C-alpha positions in Angstrom: 112.7 94.9 64.0 114.3 92.1 61.9 112.4 90.3 59.1 113.4 86.7 58.1 112.0 84.1 55.8 110.6 80.8 57.1 113.6 78.7 56.0 116.0 81.1 57.8 113.8 81.1 60.9 113.7 77.2 61.0 117.5 77.0 60.5 118.4 79.6 63.1 115.5 79.5 65.5 117.7 79.5 68.6 119.6 82.5 67.4 116.4 84.4 66.8 115.1 83.4 70.2 118.2 84.9 71.8 117.5 88.1 70.0 113.9 88.1 71.1 115.0 87.4 74.7 117.2 90.5 74.5 114.2 92.6 73.6 114.2 92.6 69.8 111.2 91.7 67.6 111.6 89.2 64.7 109.0 89.0 61.9 108.8 85.8 60.0 107.7 86.1 56.4 106.5 83.7 53.7 107.3 84.8 50.1 108.2 88.3 51.5 104.8 88.7 53.3 104.9 88.8 57.1 103.0 86.0 58.7 104.2 85.9 62.3 106.0 88.0 64.8 108.2 86.8 67.7 108.1 89.1 70.6 109.5 88.8 74.2 107.1 87.7 76.8 106.2 90.1 79.6 107.9 89.2 82.9 105.7 87.2 85.3 104.2 89.3 88.0 104.7 88.0 91.5 102.1 88.3 94.2 102.7 90.8 96.9 102.9 89.7 100.5 100.5 91.6 102.8 101.9 93.0 106.0 105.5 93.5 105.1 105.4 97.1 106.5 103.6 96.2 109.7 105.0 98.1 112.6 107.3 100.2 110.4 104.9 103.1 109.9 102.9 105.2 112.3 99.9 107.3 111.4 99.0 110.0 113.8 95.6 109.8 115.5 94.6 113.3 114.2 95.6 112.6 110.6 92.3 113.9 109.2 91.8 116.7 111.8 93.3 119.4 109.5 91.0 121.8 107.7 90.7 121.7 103.9 92.8 124.8 103.4 95.7 123.3 105.4 95.6 120.1 103.4 95.4 122.0 100.1 98.4 124.1 101.1 100.4 120.9 102.0 99.7 119.3 98.7 100.4 122.4 96.6 103.6 123.1 98.5 102.5 126.4 100.1 103.6 127.5 103.5 
């Protein structure tokens, strides 16, 4: 984390924004005391499109027909 004074931040703002875009945090200080922190924004989340896997997967009709012991063995890796 880099700490800079206000004058340096105003003079070299674009340089510090490049550092922030690369993942670094920059603290801006006034008279040696931190007053602000520049941090990268989280990437925007895109909405998922429903139905992309339609027709690509098949669930057997008897999926839930197994007994509890068989299901437990399957999840715990037992034969």
